[in-house]
PDB file of N, CA, C and O in Angstrom:
ATOM      1  N   MET A   1      36.175   2.386  33.911  1.00  0.00           N
ATOM      2  CA  MET A   1      35.249   1.405  34.411  1.00  0.00           C
ATOM      3  C   MET A   1      35.979   0.490  35.379  1.00  0.00           C
ATOM      4  O   MET A   1      37.066  -0.009  35.087  1.00  0.00           O
ATOM      5  N   ARG A   2      35.374   0.281  36.519  1.00  0.00           N
ATOM      6  CA  ARG A   2      36.006  -0.524  37.576  1.00  0.00           C
ATOM      7  C   ARG A   2      35.770  -2.032  37.330  1.00  0.00           C
ATOM      8  O   ARG A   2      34.667  -2.453  36.979  1.00  0.00           O
ATOM      9  N   THR A   3      36.823  -2.817  37.524  1.00  0.00           N
ATOM     10  CA  THR A   3      36.713  -4.291  37.390  1.00  0.00           C
ATOM     11  C   THR A   3      36.225  -4.852  38.698  1.00  0.00           C
ATOM     12  O   THR A   3      36.753  -4.537  39.764  1.00  0.00           O
ATOM     13  N   LEU A   4      35.210  -5.689  38.607  1.00  0.00           N
ATOM     14  CA  LEU A   4      34.686  -6.322  39.810  1.00  0.00           C
ATOM     15  C   LEU A   4      35.487  -7.553  40.213  1.00  0.00           C
ATOM     16  O   LEU A   4      36.043  -8.243  39.358  1.00  0.00           O
ATOM     17  N   SER A   5      35.547  -7.824  41.487  1.00  0.00           N
ATOM     18  CA  SER A   5      36.292  -9.013  42.008  1.00  0.00           C
ATOM     19  C   SER A   5      35.394  -9.817  42.877  1.00  0.00           C
ATOM     20  O   SER A   5      34.641  -9.284  43.693  1.00  0.00           O
ATOM     21  N   LEU A   6      35.474 -11.096  42.703  1.00  0.00           N
ATOM     22  CA  LEU A   6      34.707 -11.994  43.582  1.00  0.00           C
ATOM     23  C   LEU A   6      35.235 -12.017  45.015  1.00  0.00           C
ATOM     24  O   LEU A   6      34.508 -12.369  45.944  1.00  0.00           O
ATOM     25  N   PHE A   7      36.526 -11.633  45.192  1.00  0.00           N
ATOM     26  CA  PHE A   7      37.133 -11.732  46.497  1.00  0.00           C
ATOM     27  C   PHE A   7      37.341 -10.397  47.179  1.00  0.00           C
ATOM     28  O   PHE A   7      38.007 -10.350  48.213  1.00  0.00           O
ATOM     29  N   GLU A   8      36.807  -9.318  46.658  1.00  0.00           N
ATOM     30  CA  GLU A   8      37.050  -7.996  47.218  1.00  0.00           C
ATOM     31  C   GLU A   8      36.663  -7.912  48.717  1.00  0.00           C
ATOM     32  O   GLU A   8      37.402  -7.339  49.517  1.00  0.00           O
ATOM     33  N   ASN A   9      35.527  -8.474  49.076  1.00  0.00           N
ATOM     34  CA  ASN A   9      35.116  -8.412  50.441  1.00  0.00           C
ATOM     35  C   ASN A   9      35.966  -9.287  51.398  1.00  0.00           C
ATOM     36  O   ASN A   9      35.908  -9.133  52.618  1.00  0.00           O
ATOM     37  N   GLU A  10      36.740 -10.191  50.813  1.00  0.00           N
ATOM     38  CA  GLU A  10      37.581 -11.078  51.586  1.00  0.00           C
ATOM     39  C   GLU A  10      38.982 -10.527  51.823  1.00  0.00           C
ATOM     40  O   GLU A  10      39.766 -11.159  52.532  1.00  0.00           O
ATOM     41  N   ARG A  11      39.314  -9.408  51.274  1.00  0.00           N
ATOM     42  CA  ARG A  11      40.632  -8.857  51.400  1.00  0.00           C
ATOM     43  C   ARG A  11      40.947  -8.463  52.806  1.00  0.00           C
ATOM     44  O   ARG A  11      40.114  -7.856  53.479  1.00  0.00           O
ATOM     45  N   LEU A  12      42.143  -8.795  53.278  1.00  0.00           N
ATOM     46  CA  LEU A  12      42.591  -8.430  54.628  1.00  0.00           C
ATOM     47  C   LEU A  12      43.298  -7.105  54.603  1.00  0.00           C
ATOM     48  O   LEU A  12      43.901  -6.742  53.593  1.00  0.00           O
ATOM     49  N   SER A  13      43.238  -6.382  55.681  1.00  0.00           N
ATOM     50  CA  SER A  13      43.991  -5.146  55.799  1.00  0.00           C
ATOM     51  C   SER A  13      45.471  -5.493  55.942  1.00  0.00           C
ATOM     52  O   SER A  13      45.813  -6.628  56.273  1.00  0.00           O
ATOM     53  N   LEU A  14      46.328  -4.546  55.701  1.00  0.00           N
ATOM     54  CA  LEU A  14      47.775  -4.752  55.839  1.00  0.00           C
ATOM     55  C   LEU A  14      48.058  -5.125  57.295  1.00  0.00           C
ATOM     56  O   LEU A  14      48.834  -6.047  57.548  1.00  0.00           O
ATOM     57  N   GLU A  15      47.464  -4.452  58.228  1.00  0.00           N
ATOM     58  CA  GLU A  15      47.718  -4.729  59.638  1.00  0.00           C
ATOM     59  C   GLU A  15      47.348  -6.158  60.018  1.00  0.00           C
ATOM     60  O   GLU A  15      48.085  -6.850  60.721  1.00  0.00           O
ATOM     61  N   ARG A  16      46.164  -6.583  59.522  1.00  0.00           N
ATOM     62  CA  ARG A  16      45.730  -7.970  59.817  1.00  0.00           C
ATOM     63  C   ARG A  16      46.610  -8.996  59.121  1.00  0.00           C
ATOM     64  O   ARG A  16      46.862 -10.059  59.689  1.00  0.00           O
ATOM     65  N   SER A  17      47.073  -8.725  57.946  1.00  0.00           N
ATOM     66  CA  SER A  17      47.962  -9.604  57.212  1.00  0.00           C
ATOM     67  C   SER A  17      49.306  -9.765  57.958  1.00  0.00           C
ATOM     68  O   SER A  17      49.833 -10.873  58.066  1.00  0.00           O
ATOM     69  N   ILE A  18      49.844  -8.652  58.465  1.00  0.00           N
ATOM     70  CA  ILE A  18      51.101  -8.691  59.234  1.00  0.00           C
ATOM     71  C   ILE A  18      50.860  -9.485  60.508  1.00  0.00           C
ATOM     72  O   ILE A  18      51.705 -10.303  60.872  1.00  0.00           O
ATOM     73  N   GLU A  19      49.767  -9.284  61.189  1.00  0.00           N
ATOM     74  CA  GLU A  19      49.515 -10.017  62.406  1.00  0.00           C
ATOM     75  C   GLU A  19      49.387 -11.483  62.194  1.00  0.00           C
ATOM     76  O   GLU A  19      49.896 -12.278  62.984  1.00  0.00           O
ATOM     77  N   LEU A  20      48.713 -11.862  61.133  1.00  0.00           N
ATOM     78  CA  LEU A  20      48.597 -13.347  60.807  1.00  0.00           C
ATOM     79  C   LEU A  20      49.929 -13.920  60.472  1.00  0.00           C
ATOM     80  O   LEU A  20      50.204 -15.065  60.831  1.00  0.00           O
ATOM     81  N   SER A  21      50.787 -13.173  59.790  1.00  0.00           N
ATOM     82  CA  SER A  21      52.153 -13.632  59.461  1.00  0.00           C
ATOM     83  C   SER A  21      52.932 -13.815  60.763  1.00  0.00           C
ATOM     84  O   SER A  21      53.621 -14.819  60.947  1.00  0.00           O
ATOM     85  N   ALA A  22      52.816 -12.828  61.672  1.00  0.00           N
ATOM     86  CA  ALA A  22      53.552 -12.896  62.932  1.00  0.00           C
ATOM     87  C   ALA A  22      53.068 -14.086  63.775  1.00  0.00           C
ATOM     88  O   ALA A  22      53.869 -14.792  64.388  1.00  0.00           O
ATOM     89  N   GLU A  23      51.742 -14.296  63.795  1.00  0.00           N
ATOM     90  CA  GLU A  23      51.241 -15.476  64.533  1.00  0.00           C
ATOM     91  C   GLU A  23      51.807 -16.769  64.007  1.00  0.00           C
ATOM     92  O   GLU A  23      52.217 -17.639  64.775  1.00  0.00           O
ATOM     93  N   SER A  24      51.827 -16.895  62.701  1.00  0.00           N
ATOM     94  CA  SER A  24      52.335 -18.087  62.054  1.00  0.00           C
ATOM     95  C   SER A  24      53.862 -18.260  62.387  1.00  0.00           C
ATOM     96  O   SER A  24      54.300 -19.355  62.742  1.00  0.00           O
ATOM     97  N   LEU A  25      54.612 -17.215  62.270  1.00  0.00           N
ATOM     98  CA  LEU A  25      56.044 -17.279  62.592  1.00  0.00           C
ATOM     99  C   LEU A  25      56.289 -17.564  64.103  1.00  0.00           C
ATOM    100  O   LEU A  25      57.246 -18.255  64.452  1.00  0.00           O
ATOM    101  N   ARG A  26      55.449 -17.046  64.960  1.00  0.00           N
ATOM    102  CA  ARG A  26      55.608 -17.364  66.396  1.00  0.00           C
ATOM    103  C   ARG A  26      55.369 -18.861  66.619  1.00  0.00           C
ATOM    104  O   ARG A  26      56.105 -19.476  67.390  1.00  0.00           O
ATOM    105  N   HIS A  27      54.405 -19.445  65.999  1.00  0.00           N
ATOM    106  CA  HIS A  27      54.113 -20.845  66.208  1.00  0.00           C
ATOM    107  C   HIS A  27      55.152 -21.727  65.507  1.00  0.00           C
ATOM    108  O   HIS A  27      55.812 -22.538  66.158  1.00  0.00           O
ATOM    109  N   TYR A  28      55.296 -21.581  64.232  1.00  0.00           N
ATOM    110  CA  TYR A  28      56.202 -22.479  63.457  1.00  0.00           C
ATOM    111  C   TYR A  28      57.675 -22.137  63.674  1.00  0.00           C
ATOM    112  O   TYR A  28      58.533 -23.020  63.669  1.00  0.00           O
ATOM    113  N   GLY A  29      57.959 -20.849  63.865  1.00  0.00           N
ATOM    114  CA  GLY A  29      59.337 -20.436  64.090  1.00  0.00           C
ATOM    115  C   GLY A  29      59.913 -21.020  65.383  1.00  0.00           C
ATOM    116  O   GLY A  29      61.104 -21.324  65.447  1.00  0.00           O
ATOM    117  N   SER A  30      59.107 -21.172  66.371  1.00  0.00           N
ATOM    118  CA  SER A  30      59.563 -21.730  67.653  1.00  0.00           C
ATOM    119  C   SER A  30      59.950 -23.193  67.559  1.00  0.00           C
ATOM    120  O   SER A  30      60.604 -23.742  68.445  1.00  0.00           O
ATOM    121  N   LEU A  31      59.534 -23.807  66.468  1.00  0.00           N
ATOM    122  CA  LEU A  31      59.869 -25.256  66.286  1.00  0.00           C
ATOM    123  C   LEU A  31      61.234 -25.492  65.665  1.00  0.00           C
ATOM    124  O   LEU A  31      61.720 -26.622  65.633  1.00  0.00           O
ATOM    125  N   TYR A  32      61.861 -24.412  65.165  1.00  0.00           N
ATOM    126  CA  TYR A  32      63.142 -24.540  64.486  1.00  0.00           C
ATOM    127  C   TYR A  32      64.158 -23.529  64.966  1.00  0.00           C
ATOM    128  O   TYR A  32      63.822 -22.377  65.242  1.00  0.00           O
ATOM    129  N   LYS A  33      65.432 -23.977  65.068  1.00  0.00           N
ATOM    130  CA  LYS A  33      66.483 -23.080  65.536  1.00  0.00           C
ATOM    131  C   LYS A  33      67.063 -22.266  64.357  1.00  0.00           C
ATOM    132  O   LYS A  33      67.585 -21.168  64.547  1.00  0.00           O
ATOM    133  N   HIS A  34      66.963 -22.811  63.175  1.00  0.00           N
ATOM    134  CA  HIS A  34      67.586 -22.184  62.000  1.00  0.00           C
ATOM    135  C   HIS A  34      66.471 -21.964  60.937  1.00  0.00           C
ATOM    136  O   HIS A  34      65.713 -22.881  60.619  1.00  0.00           O
ATOM    137  N   TRP A  35      66.397 -20.751  60.412  1.00  0.00           N
ATOM    138  CA  TRP A  35      65.366 -20.420  59.463  1.00  0.00           C
ATOM    139  C   TRP A  35      66.025 -20.198  58.109  1.00  0.00           C
ATOM    140  O   TRP A  35      67.184 -19.788  58.042  1.00  0.00           O
ATOM    141  N   ALA A  36      65.292 -20.466  57.024  1.00  0.00           N
ATOM    142  CA  ALA A  36      65.781 -20.097  55.672  1.00  0.00           C
ATOM    143  C   ALA A  36      64.613 -19.410  54.952  1.00  0.00           C
ATOM    144  O   ALA A  36      63.462 -19.837  55.041  1.00  0.00           O
ATOM    145  N   ILE A  37      64.955 -18.319  54.228  1.00  0.00           N
ATOM    146  CA  ILE A  37      63.980 -17.551  53.506  1.00  0.00           C
ATOM    147  C   ILE A  37      64.444 -17.512  52.039  1.00  0.00           C
ATOM    148  O   ILE A  37      65.559 -17.087  51.739  1.00  0.00           O
ATOM    149  N   ALA A  38      63.570 -17.962  51.145  1.00  0.00           N
ATOM    150  CA  ALA A  38      63.863 -17.892  49.697  1.00  0.00           C
ATOM    151  C   ALA A  38      63.738 -16.427  49.266  1.00  0.00           C
ATOM    152  O   ALA A  38      62.746 -15.767  49.574  1.00  0.00           O
ATOM    153  N   PHE A  39      64.743 -15.929  48.556  1.00  0.00           N
ATOM    154  CA  PHE A  39      64.793 -14.535  48.116  1.00  0.00           C
ATOM    155  C   PHE A  39      65.141 -14.458  46.632  1.00  0.00           C
ATOM    156  O   PHE A  39      66.190 -14.943  46.209  1.00  0.00           O
ATOM    157  N   SER A  40      64.263 -13.851  45.852  1.00  0.00           N
ATOM    158  CA  SER A  40      64.489 -13.729  44.455  1.00  0.00           C
ATOM    159  C   SER A  40      64.921 -12.300  44.052  1.00  0.00           C
ATOM    160  O   SER A  40      65.414 -12.090  42.944  1.00  0.00           O
ATOM    161  N   GLY A  41      64.737 -11.351  44.932  1.00  0.00           N
ATOM    162  CA  GLY A  41      65.022  -9.964  44.632  1.00  0.00           C
ATOM    163  C   GLY A  41      63.792  -9.209  44.203  1.00  0.00           C
ATOM    164  O   GLY A  41      63.827  -7.992  44.020  1.00  0.00           O
ATOM    165  N   GLY A  42      62.665  -9.956  44.038  1.00  0.00           N
ATOM    166  CA  GLY A  42      61.403  -9.323  43.663  1.00  0.00           C
ATOM    167  C   GLY A  42      60.697  -8.656  44.819  1.00  0.00           C
ATOM    168  O   GLY A  42      61.176  -8.696  45.952  1.00  0.00           O
ATOM    169  N   LYS A  43      59.550  -8.036  44.540  1.00  0.00           N
ATOM    170  CA  LYS A  43      58.871  -7.267  45.565  1.00  0.00           C
ATOM    171  C   LYS A  43      58.349  -8.127  46.710  1.00  0.00           C
ATOM    172  O   LYS A  43      58.379  -7.700  47.864  1.00  0.00           O
ATOM    173  N   TYR A  44      57.862  -9.351  46.401  1.00  0.00           N
ATOM    174  CA  TYR A  44      57.298 -10.163  47.469  1.00  0.00           C
ATOM    175  C   TYR A  44      58.370 -10.765  48.360  1.00  0.00           C
ATOM    176  O   TYR A  44      58.210 -10.796  49.580  1.00  0.00           O
ATOM    177  N   SER A  45      59.448 -11.240  47.783  1.00  0.00           N
ATOM    178  CA  SER A  45      60.504 -11.797  48.627  1.00  0.00           C
ATOM    179  C   SER A  45      61.190 -10.696  49.407  1.00  0.00           C
ATOM    180  O   SER A  45      61.581 -10.893  50.558  1.00  0.00           O
ATOM    181  N   SER A  46      61.342  -9.505  48.769  1.00  0.00           N
ATOM    182  CA  SER A  46      61.912  -8.382  49.517  1.00  0.00           C
ATOM    183  C   SER A  46      61.047  -7.965  50.698  1.00  0.00           C
ATOM    184  O   SER A  46      61.549  -7.655  51.779  1.00  0.00           O
ATOM    185  N   ALA A  47      59.690  -7.964  50.460  1.00  0.00           N
ATOM    186  CA  ALA A  47      58.806  -7.637  51.592  1.00  0.00           C
ATOM    187  C   ALA A  47      58.853  -8.686  52.654  1.00  0.00           C
ATOM    188  O   ALA A  47      58.767  -8.347  53.835  1.00  0.00           O
ATOM    189  N   THR A  48      58.986  -9.949  52.306  1.00  0.00           N
ATOM    190  CA  THR A  48      59.045 -11.051  53.282  1.00  0.00           C
ATOM    191  C   THR A  48      60.274 -10.907  54.175  1.00  0.00           C
ATOM    192  O   THR A  48      60.169 -10.953  55.400  1.00  0.00           O
ATOM    193  N   VAL A  49      61.441 -10.733  53.551  1.00  0.00           N
ATOM    194  CA  VAL A  49      62.693 -10.581  54.292  1.00  0.00           C
ATOM    195  C   VAL A  49      62.651  -9.375  55.192  1.00  0.00           C
ATOM    196  O   VAL A  49      63.088  -9.441  56.341  1.00  0.00           O
ATOM    197  N   THR A  50      62.130  -8.268  54.690  1.00  0.00           N
ATOM    198  CA  THR A  50      62.020  -7.033  55.486  1.00  0.00           C
ATOM    199  C   THR A  50      61.090  -7.210  56.676  1.00  0.00           C
ATOM    200  O   THR A  50      61.391  -6.772  57.786  1.00  0.00           O
ATOM    201  N   LEU A  51      59.924  -7.875  56.425  1.00  0.00           N
ATOM    202  CA  LEU A  51      58.958  -8.095  57.520  1.00  0.00           C
ATOM    203  C   LEU A  51      59.546  -8.991  58.620  1.00  0.00           C
ATOM    204  O   LEU A  51      59.434  -8.685  59.807  1.00  0.00           O
ATOM    205  N   VAL A  52      60.173 -10.098  58.209  1.00  0.00           N
ATOM    206  CA  VAL A  52      60.752 -10.995  59.187  1.00  0.00           C
ATOM    207  C   VAL A  52      61.830 -10.295  60.012  1.00  0.00           C
ATOM    208  O   VAL A  52      61.851 -10.417  61.237  1.00  0.00           O
ATOM    209  N   ALA A  53      62.728  -9.559  59.343  1.00  0.00           N
ATOM    210  CA  ALA A  53      63.764  -8.838  60.087  1.00  0.00           C
ATOM    211  C   ALA A  53      63.127  -7.808  61.050  1.00  0.00           C
ATOM    212  O   ALA A  53      63.580  -7.672  62.187  1.00  0.00           O
ATOM    213  N   ASP A  54      62.101  -7.097  60.608  1.00  0.00           N
ATOM    214  CA  ASP A  54      61.458  -6.105  61.444  1.00  0.00           C
ATOM    215  C   ASP A  54      60.787  -6.744  62.650  1.00  0.00           C
ATOM    216  O   ASP A  54      60.918  -6.241  63.766  1.00  0.00           O
ATOM    217  N   LEU A  55      60.055  -7.865  62.439  1.00  0.00           N
ATOM    218  CA  LEU A  55      59.406  -8.555  63.569  1.00  0.00           C
ATOM    219  C   LEU A  55      60.414  -9.085  64.557  1.00  0.00           C
ATOM    220  O   LEU A  55      60.184  -9.013  65.764  1.00  0.00           O
ATOM    221  N   ILE A  56      61.533  -9.619  64.076  1.00  0.00           N
ATOM    222  CA  ILE A  56      62.574 -10.121  64.998  1.00  0.00           C
ATOM    223  C   ILE A  56      63.162  -8.942  65.768  1.00  0.00           C
ATOM    224  O   ILE A  56      63.345  -9.038  66.981  1.00  0.00           O
ATOM    225  N   GLU A  57      63.464  -7.830  65.092  1.00  0.00           N
ATOM    226  CA  GLU A  57      64.054  -6.673  65.755  1.00  0.00           C
ATOM    227  C   GLU A  57      63.139  -6.104  66.833  1.00  0.00           C
ATOM    228  O   GLU A  57      63.617  -5.700  67.894  1.00  0.00           O
ATOM    229  N   LYS A  58      61.860  -6.065  66.587  1.00  0.00           N
ATOM    230  CA  LYS A  58      60.846  -5.566  67.544  1.00  0.00           C
ATOM    231  C   LYS A  58      60.533  -6.536  68.640  1.00  0.00           C
ATOM    232  O   LYS A  58      59.850  -6.184  69.602  1.00  0.00           O
ATOM    233  N   GLY A  59      61.022  -7.773  68.521  1.00  0.00           N
ATOM    234  CA  GLY A  59      60.761  -8.801  69.514  1.00  0.00           C
ATOM    235  C   GLY A  59      59.353  -9.388  69.447  1.00  0.00           C
ATOM    236  O   GLY A  59      58.850  -9.940  70.426  1.00  0.00           O
ATOM    237  N   GLU A  60      58.728  -9.260  68.281  1.00  0.00           N
ATOM    238  CA  GLU A  60      57.370  -9.750  68.085  1.00  0.00           C
ATOM    239  C   GLU A  60      57.307 -11.229  67.691  1.00  0.00           C
ATOM    240  O   GLU A  60      56.259 -11.867  67.783  1.00  0.00           O
ATOM    241  N   ILE A  61      58.451 -11.756  67.251  1.00  0.00           N
ATOM    242  CA  ILE A  61      58.561 -13.168  66.959  1.00  0.00           C
ATOM    243  C   ILE A  61      59.896 -13.659  67.586  1.00  0.00           C
ATOM    244  O   ILE A  61      60.791 -12.863  67.868  1.00  0.00           O
ATOM    245  N   PRO A  62      60.000 -14.991  67.793  1.00  0.00           N
ATOM    246  CA  PRO A  62      61.240 -15.476  68.452  1.00  0.00           C
ATOM    247  C   PRO A  62      62.472 -15.275  67.516  1.00  0.00           C
ATOM    248  O   PRO A  62      62.356 -15.379  66.295  1.00  0.00           O
ATOM    249  N   ARG A  63      63.588 -14.999  68.093  1.00  0.00           N
ATOM    250  CA  ARG A  63      64.827 -14.841  67.329  1.00  0.00           C
ATOM    251  C   ARG A  63      65.473 -16.219  67.155  1.00  0.00           C
ATOM    252  O   ARG A  63      65.873 -16.845  68.137  1.00  0.00           O
ATOM    253  N   PRO A  64      65.573 -16.686  65.927  1.00  0.00           N
ATOM    254  CA  PRO A  64      66.228 -17.989  65.712  1.00  0.00           C
ATOM    255  C   PRO A  64      67.731 -17.868  65.906  1.00  0.00           C
ATOM    256  O   PRO A  64      68.256 -16.756  65.950  1.00  0.00           O
ATOM    257  N   GLU A  65      68.441 -19.002  66.025  1.00  0.00           N
ATOM    258  CA  GLU A  65      69.876 -18.962  66.129  1.00  0.00           C
ATOM    259  C   GLU A  65      70.460 -18.390  64.865  1.00  0.00           C
ATOM    260  O   GLU A  65      71.452 -17.662  64.913  1.00  0.00           O
ATOM    261  N   SER A  66      69.877 -18.700  63.759  1.00  0.00           N
ATOM    262  CA  SER A  66      70.337 -18.166  62.451  1.00  0.00           C
ATOM    263  C   SER A  66      69.198 -18.005  61.483  1.00  0.00           C
ATOM    264  O   SER A  66      68.176 -18.686  61.567  1.00  0.00           O
ATOM    265  N   VAL A  67      69.400 -17.071  60.545  1.00  0.00           N
ATOM    266  CA  VAL A  67      68.495 -16.871  59.427  1.00  0.00           C
ATOM    267  C   VAL A  67      69.334 -16.865  58.160  1.00  0.00           C
ATOM    268  O   VAL A  67      70.254 -16.059  58.021  1.00  0.00           O
ATOM    269  N   THR A  68      69.024 -17.748  57.252  1.00  0.00           N
ATOM    270  CA  THR A  68      69.714 -17.792  55.933  1.00  0.00           C
ATOM    271  C   THR A  68      68.784 -17.319  54.881  1.00  0.00           C
ATOM    272  O   THR A  68      67.676 -17.833  54.731  1.00  0.00           O
ATOM    273  N   VAL A  69      69.231 -16.329  54.140  1.00  0.00           N
ATOM    274  CA  VAL A  69      68.456 -15.818  52.981  1.00  0.00           C
ATOM    275  C   VAL A  69      69.065 -16.481  51.772  1.00  0.00           C
ATOM    276  O   VAL A  69      70.237 -16.263  51.468  1.00  0.00           O
ATOM    277  N   LEU A  70      68.272 -17.301  51.065  1.00  0.00           N
ATOM    278  CA  LEU A  70      68.780 -18.006  49.887  1.00  0.00           C
ATOM    279  C   LEU A  70      68.570 -17.233  48.594  1.00  0.00           C
ATOM    280  O   LEU A  70      68.950 -17.707  47.523  1.00  0.00           O
TER     281      LEU A  70
END
């Protein structure tokens, strides 16, 4: 039996989620020369570090002077 969700229709696609993250990083990232990313080793922090590195490498977000992974 399938569990119903109140938010199912509000879910974003992976592509849209990545684009919103990139938009946010383009705006707020340009305000700072040095970035810090909290990393616990779990799946969400691993995904965040991987996404940021990929977006920087592809030139889709500004490259900061430094990135510190905490």
